[in-house]
N, C-alpha and C positions, 0 to 999 in steps of 0.2 A: 378812484381818480387815476391811479397809476395804470390800471388796465385800459382805461379809455385813452390815455395819452399813448400808451404802447401800441394800441390798435391804430392810432393815427400814424405812428412811425412806420408800422408794417404796411400800411396802405399807400404810403408815398411811392410814386412811380415815375417821377420826371427825371430825365437825365439829359445833359447837354448834347447838342448835335454836332458842334464843330470845335476844333482845337482853339485854345486861347481863352481869354477871360470872358465871363458871361454873368448875367444876373438871372435869378430864378425866383419867382414868387409862386408858391404852391399852397393850395388849401385842401385839406382832407377833413371831411365831416361825416358824422354818422347819425342816422335816424332809426327809430324803432316805432312801428305803428304810426307813421307820419309825424312823429314828434322828434324834434332836434335833441340829440344826446350830447354830442361833443364836437368840437372843431379845433383844428390846428392849422394856423397859417404861418408858413415859413417865408422869410424874406432873406434870401441868400445871395452872396457874392461868391463866385467860384472860378475855377480854372481847370480846363481840360488839357491834358498833355497830349502830345502827338501819338502816344501809344494807346490811347483810349482810356487811360486812367483819369479820373476827375476828383476834385476835392471842393467842397463848398460849405459855407457856414454863415450864421447870422442869427438875428432874433427870431423867436417863435412865439406867436400870440396864441394862447391856449384859452378856450372857452368851453364851459360845461353847463348844462342846464341846471339852474338853481345855484350856481357858484359864481362868484366874481371872477372875471377874466384875469389872467396873469401873463407876464412876459418871461420867457425862458430863453435859453440859448440852444441851438441845434446845429448839427452838421452832418455831412455825408462824405464817405469815401467810396468810390465805385469804379467799375470798369465796364467796358463793352468791347467785344472782339468778334470779328466775322470768322466763323469756322469754315464757311464757303460763301459763294455768292448769294445763297438763299437762306443761310442759317447763321444767326447771331446769338452769342452767349453773353449774358450780362450778370452782374452781381453788385451788391451795395451793402455797406454797413453804415448805420446811422445812430446818432445819439440825441438825447434830449435831457437837459438838466432838470433837476427838481430844486426849487427855491434858489435858482441861479448858482448852484454849487456844482463844481466839477469833481466831486467826490466819486471815485470809481464805484463804490458800493451803492451809491444813490442814482447813478446815471441810468436812464432808460435806454437800452440798446436794442436795435432792430436789425434784421438782415433781410435781404431779398436776393434771390437767385432765379434765373429763368433763361429760357431760350425763345427766340422769335424765328419762325419760319415764314419766309416770303413766297407767296404763290406767283 
C-alpha cells in the first residue's frame, strides 16, 4: 500500500500558474493490464509567492483495488523559475500522511525536479 501511495505522490505534476491564493484538485491513478490499481485525489488550497515558490495542502482521498478508501493529509512545497525565455526549472517536495499521523518516520515523501523547454 505504501508503494502505491508513494507512486501517486511521485506522479503528481500540477503547479499553480499565477501569484496569489489558488485551489488545486488533482487525481493520480494507476492501472495495470487495464485494471485499476490505486488512486490519490488531493483537494488543496495553496499560495504562490511572487518569486515562484508555492505551498499547498489539504485532504487526500486514497483508494486501492480491494481496499476500503481512506482520507489522509497531503501537501506540497515547490518552485518554478525561468532560466531563460525558453527554459524553465521546477522542483517540488510533497508529503502524504499514513493514518493521519504527521510522524516524520511514517510520512510518505516525494520529490520532483525537471526542466521545460519551450519551442
